[in-house]
C-alpha positions as CSV (number, residue, x, y, z in Angstrom):
1,G,17.0,15.3,-1.6
2,W,17.7,18.0,-4.2
3,M,16.9,15.0,-7.1
4,G,13.3,14.5,-5.6
5,R,12.8,18.6,-5.7
6,V,14.0,18.8,-9.3
7,R,11.8,15.7,-10.2
8,N,8.7,17.3,-8.6
9,W,9.2,20.5,-10.3
10,I,9.6,18.9,-13.7
11,E,6.6,16.6,-13.0
12,T,4.7,19.7,-12.0
13,R,5.5,21.7,-15.1
14,F,4.5,18.7,-17.4
15,S,1.3,18.0,-15.7
16,V,0.4,21.8,-16.3
17,M,1.4,21.7,-19.8
18,V,-0.6,18.7,-20.4
19,R,-3.7,20.2,-18.9
20,S,-3.2,23.6,-20.7
21,L,-2.8,21.6,-24.0
22,G,-5.8,19.4,-23.3
23,L,-3.7,16.4,-23.6
24,H,-5.1,14.8,-20.6
25,R,-8.1,13.8,-22.6
26,L,-7.3,12.2,-25.8
27,S,-10.7,12.8,-27.2
28,A,-9.7,12.6,-30.8
29,R,-12.1,12.6,-33.7
30,S,-9.9,10.4,-36.0
31,F,-6.9,8.1,-35.9
32,W,-4.8,10.9,-37.0
33,G,-6.0,13.2,-34.5
34,L,-5.1,10.8,-31.9
35,V,-1.6,10.3,-33.5
36,S,-1.2,14.0,-33.2
37,R,-2.1,14.3,-29.7
38,V,0.2,11.3,-28.6
39,N,3.0,13.0,-30.7
40,L,2.5,16.2,-28.9
41,I,2.8,14.5,-25.7
42,V,6.1,12.9,-26.8
43,L,7.3,16.3,-28.1
44,V,6.9,18.1,-24.8
45,H,8.3,15.2,-23.0
46,N,11.5,15.3,-25.1
47,L,11.8,19.1,-24.6
48,I,11.6,18.7,-21.0
49,R,14.2,16.0,-20.9
50,S,16.4,17.8,-23.2
51,R,16.4,20.8,-20.6
52,L,15.3,23.2,-23.5
53,L,12.1,24.1,-21.7
54,L,14.0,24.6,-18.4
55,K,16.5,27.1,-20.3
56,M,13.7,28.9,-21.8
57,A,12.1,29.4,-18.4
58,G,15.3,30.7,-17.1
59,V,15.9,27.7,-14.8
60,E,19.4,26.4,-14.4
61,L,20.1,22.8,-12.9
């Protein structure tokens, strides 16, 4: 139902952000570079979960 559509929308947006930020390949040159990339992934995930990005995009659930 509607939950599946919302989940699909969120997963699509998340995958687009991951690809656009280059996070799908964690090719860090150092340990701290890897830590930074993982932190960025977690940050984006948390923003989506908090619905902040949805509000910024003008989407209401």
